[in-house]
C-alpha positions, 0 to 999 in steps of 0.5 A: 500500500505504501508503494502506491502512496510514495508513487503518488508523492513523486518520482524523486522519492524512489531515487533519493531512497536508492541513493540513501541506501547506497550511501549507507551500504558504502559507509558500512563497507568502509567501517567494516574495512577499517 
């Protein structure tokens, strides 16, 4: 249900979410390496 809601809000939300997830994963990888 939330999927349709976010879709109505705008197409920029999914892209922002993807970038945020990618950044979080990158941070986790960097922390794991250290």
